[in-house]
C-alpha positions in Angstrom: -31.0 -182.7 -106.6 -31.1 -186.4 -106.2 -34.5 -187.3 -104.7 -36.7 -189.7 -106.5 -39.8 -189.7 -104.2 -41.7 -186.9 -102.5 -40.1 -188.0 -99.2 -36.5 -187.3 -100.3 -37.2 -184.8 -103.1 -35.7 -181.3 -102.6 -38.8 -180.0 -104.2 -41.5 -181.8 -102.3 -40.0 -183.3 -99.1 -41.2 -180.5 -96.8 -44.7 -180.8 -98.3 -45.0 -184.5 -97.4 -42.9 -184.4 -94.2 -41.1 -182.1 -91.8 -37.3 -181.8 -91.1 -37.9 -182.8 -87.5 -39.7 -186.0 -88.3 -37.3 -186.8 -91.2 -34.5 -186.6 -88.7 -36.0 -189.4 -86.7 -36.0 -191.8 -89.7 -32.8 -191.0 -91.6 -30.3 -193.7 -92.3 -28.0 -192.1 -89.7 -30.7 -192.0 -87.1 -31.7 -195.6 -87.7 -28.1 -196.9 -87.6 -27.6 -194.9 -84.4 -30.6 -196.7 -82.9 -29.1 -200.1 -83.9 -25.9 -199.1 -82.2 -27.8 -197.9 -79.1 -29.5 -201.3 -78.9 -26.3 -203.3 -79.3 -24.6 -201.2 -76.6 -27.6 -201.6 -74.3 -27.5 -205.3 -74.8 -23.8 -205.4 -73.8 -24.4 -203.3 -70.7 -27.3 -205.5 -69.7 -25.3 -208.7 -70.1 -22.4 -207.2 -68.1 -24.9 -206.4 -65.3 -26.1 -210.1 -65.5 -22.5 -211.4 -65.4 -22.6 -212.8 -68.9 -20.0 -210.6 -70.5 -17.0 -208.8 -68.8 -17.8 -205.3 -67.6 -14.7 -204.0 -69.4 -15.9 -205.6 -72.7 -19.3 -204.0 -72.3 -17.7 -200.6 -71.6 -15.5 -201.0 -74.7 -18.6 -201.9 -76.8 -20.5 -199.0 -75.4 -17.7 -196.6 -76.2 -17.3 -198.0 -79.7 -21.0 -197.6 -80.4 -20.6 -193.9 -79.7 -17.4 -193.3 -81.6 -17.4 -195.7 -84.5 -17.3 -194.1 -87.9 -19.6 -196.1 -90.1 -18.6 -196.9 -93.7 -22.0 -196.4 -95.2 -21.1 -197.5 -98.6 -19.7 -200.8 -97.3 -22.8 -201.2 -95.1 -25.1 -200.6 -98.1 -23.3 -203.1 -100.2 -23.2 -205.8 -97.6 -26.8 -205.1 -96.6 -27.9 -205.8 -100.2 -26.0 -209.1 -100.1 -27.3 -210.3 -96.6 -30.7 -208.8 -96.9 -30.5 -207.1 -93.5 -28.2 -204.4 -92.2 -27.4 -205.9 -88.7 -24.7 -208.5 -89.5 -22.7 -205.9 -91.6 -23.1 -203.4 -88.9 -22.0 -205.9 -86.2 -18.8 -206.4 -88.2 -18.0 -202.7 -88.1 -18.9 -202.3 -84.5 -16.9 -205.4 -83.4 -13.9 -204.1 -85.3 -14.2 -200.8 -83.6 -14.5 -202.4 -80.2 -11.2 -204.4 -80.6 -10.8 -207.4 -78.4 -14.2 -206.8 -76.8 -15.8 -207.1 -80.3 -16.3 -210.9 -79.7 -19.1 -210.0 -77.3 -21.1 -207.8 -79.6 -24.6 -209.1 -80.4 -24.2 -211.9 -77.9 -27.2 -214.2 -78.0 -29.2 -211.8 -80.2 -30.8 -212.1 -83.6 -31.1 -209.5 -86.3 -34.8 -208.9 -85.7 -34.2 -208.2 -82.0 -32.0 -205.2 -82.8 -34.1 -204.0 -85.8 -37.4 -204.2 -83.9 -36.0 -202.5 -80.8 -34.5 -199.7 -83.0 -37.9 -199.2 -84.7 -39.6 -198.9 -81.3 -37.1 -196.3 -80.2 -37.8 -194.4 -83.4 -41.6 -194.7 -82.8 -41.1 -193.3 -79.3 -39.5 -190.2 -80.6 -42.0 -189.9 -83.5 -45.0 -190.3 -81.3 -43.6 -187.6 -79.0 -43.6 -185.2 -81.9 -47.2 -186.3 -82.9 -48.4 -185.9 -79.3 -46.9 -182.4 -79.0 -48.4 -181.3 -82.4 -51.8 -182.7 -81.5 -51.8 -180.7 -78.3 -50.9 -177.5 -80.2 -53.7 -178.2 -82.7 -56.0 -178.7 -79.6 -55.0 -175.3 -78.2 -55.8 -173.6 -81.6 -59.2 -175.3 -81.9 -60.1 -174.6 -78.3 -59.5 -170.9 -78.9 -61.5 -171.0 -82.1 -64.4 -172.8 -80.5 -64.5 -170.3 -77.7 -64.2 -167.3 -79.9 -67.0 -168.4 -82.3 -69.2 -170.1 -79.7 -72.1 -167.9 -80.8 -71.3 -167.2 -84.5 -74.3 -168.6 -86.4 -73.9 -170.4 -89.7 -75.7 -173.0 -91.7 -75.4 -176.6 -90.7 -75.4 -178.9 -93.7 -76.3 -182.5 -94.3 -75.9 -184.1 -97.7 -74.5 -180.8 -98.8 -77.9 -179.1 -98.3 -78.6 -176.6 -95.6 -80.2 -178.4 -92.7 -80.4 -176.5 -89.4 -78.4 -173.5 -88.0 -75.3 -174.3 -86.0 -72.4 -172.1 -84.8 -68.9 -172.1 -86.2 -67.7 -172.7 -82.7 -69.8 -175.9 -82.6 -68.1 -177.1 -85.8 -64.7 -176.3 -84.4 -65.6 -178.1 -81.1 -66.6 -181.2 -83.1 -63.1 -181.2 -84.7 -61.6 -180.5 -81.2 -63.3 -183.5 -79.6 -61.8 -185.8 -82.2 -58.3 -184.3 -81.5 -58.9 -184.8 -77.8 -59.6 -188.5 -78.3 -56.5 -188.9 -80.4 -54.4 -187.4 -77.6 -55.9 -190.0 -75.2 -55.3 -192.7 -77.8 -51.6 -191.9 -78.0 -51.2 -192.0 -74.3 -53.1 -195.3 -74.1 -51.1 -196.9 -76.9 -47.7 -196.2 -75.5 -47.6 -199.1 -73.0 -48.5 -201.5 -75.8 -46.1 -200.1 -78.4 -43.0 -199.1 -76.5 -41.9 -202.7 -75.8 -38.3 -203.9 -76.3 -37.4 -207.1 -78.2 -34.6 -209.5 -77.3 -35.5 -213.1 -77.7 -32.9 -214.8 -79.9 -33.2 -216.9 -83.1 -36.6 -218.5 -82.7 -37.7 -216.3 -79.8 -37.0 -218.8 -77.0 -33.9 -217.2 -75.6 -32.3 -220.6 -75.8 -28.8 -219.1 -76.4 -28.8 -217.6 -72.9 -30.4 -220.4 -70.9 -32.0 -219.9 -67.5 -31.0 -216.2 -67.1 -32.4 -215.1 -70.5 -35.5 -213.4 -69.2 -33.4 -211.5 -66.6 -31.1 -210.2 -69.4 -34.1 -209.3 -71.5 -35.5 -207.2 -68.6 -32.1 -205.5 -68.0 -31.9 -204.8 -71.8 -35.3 -203.2 -71.8 -34.5 -201.2 -68.7 -31.4 -199.8 -70.3 -33.5 -198.4 -73.1 -36.5 -197.2 -71.0 -38.8 -199.8 -72.7 -41.2 -202.3 -71.3 -40.3 -206.0 -71.2 -42.6 -208.1 -73.3 -44.3 -211.2 -71.6 -43.3 -213.2 -74.7 -41.5 -212.8 -78.0 -43.3 -210.6 -80.6 -41.2 -211.3 -83.6 -44.3 -212.5 -85.5 -46.9 -210.7 -83.4 -46.9 -207.3 -85.0 -50.0 -205.7 -83.5 -48.0 -203.1 -81.5 -46.3 -201.7 -84.6 -49.5 -202.0 -86.6 -51.4 -200.1 -83.8 -48.9 -197.2 -84.1 -49.6 -196.8 -87.8 -53.3 -197.4 -87.4 -53.3 -194.6 -84.8 -51.7 -192.4 -87.4 -54.5 -193.4 -89.8 -57.1 -192.2 -87.3 -55.3 -188.9 -86.6 -54.9 -188.1 -90.3 -58.4 -189.2 -90.9 -59.6 -186.4 -88.6 -57.2 -183.9 -90.2 -58.6 -184.9 -93.6 -62.1 -184.3 -92.4 -61.2 -180.8 -91.1 -59.4 -180.1 -94.4 -62.4 -181.1 -96.4 -64.7 -178.9 -94.4 -62.3 -175.9 -94.8 -61.9 -176.5 -98.6 -65.7 -176.6 -99.1 -66.3 -173.6 -97.0 -63.5 -171.8 -98.9 -65.3 -172.3 -102.2 -66.3 -169.1 -103.9 -70.0 -169.9 -103.6 -69.6 -170.4 -99.8 -66.9 -167.9 -99.0 -67.2 -168.6 -95.2 -63.5 -169.1 -94.4 -60.1 -168.6 -96.1 -56.8 -170.1 -95.4 -54.1 -167.7 -94.1 -52.8 -165.3 -96.7 -49.1 -165.6 -97.6 -48.0 -163.9 -100.8 -47.9 -166.4 -103.6 -49.3 -169.3 -101.5 -52.0 -171.1 -103.4 -51.4 -169.0 -106.5 -52.3 -170.1 -110.0 -49.9 -170.0 -112.9 -52.6 -168.5 -115.1 -55.4 -167.1 -112.9 -54.2 -164.2 -110.8 -57.3 -164.2 -108.6 -56.8 -167.7 -107.3 -56.1 -168.4 -103.6 -56.1 -172.2 -103.4 -56.4 -174.0 -100.0 -53.0 -175.6 -100.3 -52.6 -176.6 -96.7 -56.0 -178.4 -96.6 -55.1 -180.1 -99.9 -51.9 -181.5 -98.4 -53.7 -182.6 -95.2 -56.3 -184.5 -97.3 -53.6 -186.1 -99.5 -51.7 -187.2 -96.4 -54.8 -188.8 -94.9 -55.5 -190.8 -98.1 -51.8 -191.9 -98.3 -51.6 -193.0 -94.6 -54.9 -194.9 -95.0 -53.1 -197.1 -97.6 -50.2 -197.7 -95.2 -52.7 -198.8 -92.5 -54.0 -201.4 -94.8 -50.4 -202.5 -95.6 -49.6 -202.8 -91.9 -52.7 -204.9 -91.2 -51.8 -207.2 -94.1 -48.2 -207.3 -92.8 -49.5 -208.7 -89.4 -50.0 -212.1 -91.1 -46.6 -213.7 -90.5 -45.8 -217.3 -91.0 -44.6 -219.5 -88.2 -41.8 -218.1 -85.9 -40.1 -215.8 -88.4 -41.8 -214.4 -91.5 -40.7 -214.7 -95.1 -41.6 -211.2 -96.2 -44.4 -209.4 -94.4 -41.9 -207.8 -92.0 -40.3 -205.9 -94.8 -43.6 -204.0 -95.4 -43.0 -202.2 -92.2 -39.8 -200.8 -93.5 -41.8 -198.9 -96.1 -45.0 -198.1 -94.2 -43.7 -197.0 -90.9 -41.4 -194.0 -91.8 -43.7 -192.8 -94.6 -46.7 -192.9 -92.3 -45.0 -190.8 -89.7 -43.7 -188.3 -92.3 -47.1 -187.9 -93.8 -48.7 -187.4 -90.4 -46.1 -184.8 -89.4 -46.8 -182.9 -92.6 -50.6 -183.0 -92.0 -50.2 -181.8 -88.4 -47.8 -179.0 -89.5 -50.2 -177.9 -92.2 -53.1 -178.1 -89.7 -51.3 -175.9 -87.2 -50.5 -173.3 -89.8 -53.9 -173.3 -91.5 -56.1 -173.3 -88.4 -54.0 -170.7 -86.5 -54.4 -168.2 -89.3 -57.8 -169.3 -90.6 -59.9 -166.2 -91.7 -63.5 -166.6 -90.6 -66.0 -164.5 -92.7 -68.9 -164.1 -90.3 -70.8 -161.9 -92.7 -70.8 -164.6 -95.3 -71.9 -167.2 -92.8 -74.9 -165.0 -91.9 -75.7 -164.2 -95.5 -75.7 -167.9 -96.4 -78.0 -168.5 -93.5 -80.5 -166.2 -95.3 -80.3 -168.0 -98.6 -83.4 -170.0 -97.9 -85.4 -166.9 -96.7 -86.1 -168.6 -93.4 -86.8 -172.1 -94.6 -83.8 -173.4 -92.7 -85.8 -172.9 -89.4 -89.1 -174.4 -90.6 -88.6 -177.1 -87.9 -88.3 -174.4 -85.3 -91.7 -172.9 -86.2 -93.3 -176.3 -86.5 -92.2 -177.4 -83.1 -93.2 -174.1 -81.5 -96.7 -174.4 -82.9 -97.1 -178.1 -82.2 -98.3 -177.8 -78.6 -101.3 -175.8 -79.8 -101.9 -177.2 -83.2 -100.7 -180.8 -82.8 -97.5 -181.9 -84.4 -98.9 -183.3 -87.7 -101.2 -180.3 -88.3 -98.3 -177.9 -87.5 -96.1 -179.8 -89.9 -98.8 -179.5 -92.7 -99.3 -175.8 -92.1 -95.6 -175.0 -92.1 -95.0 -177.3 -95.1 -97.6 -175.4 -97.0 -96.0 -172.0 -96.1 -92.6 -173.4 -97.2 -94.0 -174.3 -100.6 -95.5 -170.8 -101.0 -92.1 -169.3 -100.0 -90.3 -171.4 -102.6 -92.8 -170.6 -105.3 -93.2 -166.9 -104.6 -89.7 -166.1 -103.4 -91.1 -164.5 -100.2 -89.7 -165.1 -96.7 -91.1 -167.8 -94.5 -91.7 -165.2 -91.7 -93.8 -162.9 -94.0 -96.0 -165.8 -95.2 -96.5 -167.3 -91.7 -97.5 -163.8 -90.5 -100.5 -164.1 -92.7 -101.5 -167.5 -91.3 -103.8 -166.6 -88.3 -103.6 -170.0 -86.6 -99.8 -169.9 -86.6 -99.7 -166.4 -85.3 -102.2 -167.3 -82.6 -100.3 -170.5 -81.7 -97.0 -168.7 -81.4 -98.3 -165.6 -79.6 -98.1 -162.8 -82.2 -96.4 -161.7 -85.3 -93.2 -160.6 -83.5 -92.8 -164.1 -82.1 -93.2 -165.5 -85.6 -90.4 -163.3 -86.8 -88.2 -164.3 -83.9 -88.9 -168.0 -84.5 -87.9 -167.5 -88.2 -84.5 -166.0 -87.3 -81.9 -168.8 -87.7 -79.7 -167.2 -84.9 -82.5 -168.1 -82.5 -82.6 -171.8 -83.3 -79.1 -173.0 -82.4 -80.1 -175.9 -80.1 -77.5 -176.7 -77.5 -74.5 -175.7 -79.6 -73.2 -173.4 -76.8 -73.6 -176.0 -74.1 -72.0 -178.7 -76.1 -69.0 -176.4 -76.9 -68.7 -175.7 -73.2 -68.7 -179.4 -72.4 -65.8 -180.1 -74.8 -63.8 -177.1 -73.5 -64.5 -178.1 -70.0 -63.2 -181.7 -70.4 -59.7 -181.7 -71.8 -58.2 -185.1 -72.6 -56.0 -187.0 -70.1 -52.5 -185.6 -70.3 -53.6 -182.2 -71.7 -54.8 -180.7 -68.5 
């Protein structure tokens, strides 16, 4: 075991990332992307007539076959401060005579930025897929529990009845918006970078923009209208998007953790022997997946702030803010992958205790639907008088411990206004005061996000 952070720790790495996402951001994967960018540049310049075709072919072949001396690369990177010059030395040596054309007219940041964009493309593909899987799970949950009544809570107090399907649909609508945000962000984020030392393409002269376009085409990326060496909004948007996604997952996790509390008992995370166990209390079943989702949301939030701070570059090449991305970018994607993986596991197996939801609805002995009775009586009694009458009944229920329905049944003007004792009882049943929960759920289910249809 050699890991020193949760991201490379043998103990914690799969709690704060996933093997699939980690594979996108390994040293080997990053160097592979550097080599891919260098080979694409050589091919593009051959197409533009700047370097010989045979040289580009040799560079391309070398980029696929070169055996990187990582210890040498590490040592020279520490000296230079960047890995591209040391890598170019190894690639040029592997390409033989053609090596003199490696990295022609490029600057270090061209290759590193483009490689990062290629990583982001793969990483956002994973995020998009996982969001759609979470969407499917939540859509099934909202549909199944469309009419499962439970207490809606504001300020941690029971407010009005809702359904569990309504709660799931609120979560779902956020996920839908994130799926759309990913699709909308791709054209702004997946942009190549090849601009030369100060971003002016001076080293290539008149044909520079044509080479830039060919380079981007080779990699399946968009061509930028102008250099973005010091305009980092695209990269920052990618991480900010992850902050929004994990923010929603953190909200879901918080709801599930609170609802899992012994005093609520309305849901439980999936049971796996030993998961969430306590070292000293055998009865414990802690909501571990939700806890990891919340931790990821809080950590990614900090990286969003880092990326926004890192947008403030000086002049045409920054003196340090760029390096912040090297920390924040991979960690943000690893944390987001972890949160999504935990969300899929937790939500797919979430145990919903409908009986506890109904029992909790009865904790106030009908007070949770006082508004329903007031509004039903208002047309006959006037809103304010209806409010005062029901308010007085609520006070009696609280003091005596009786039910609101029983107390209102002894108030003639309320019975008369509602049309009988049976109607009073129906009005005091929380399951009969769910507003437009069902219709709103149907609207969410009936309008999947762009790209999810």
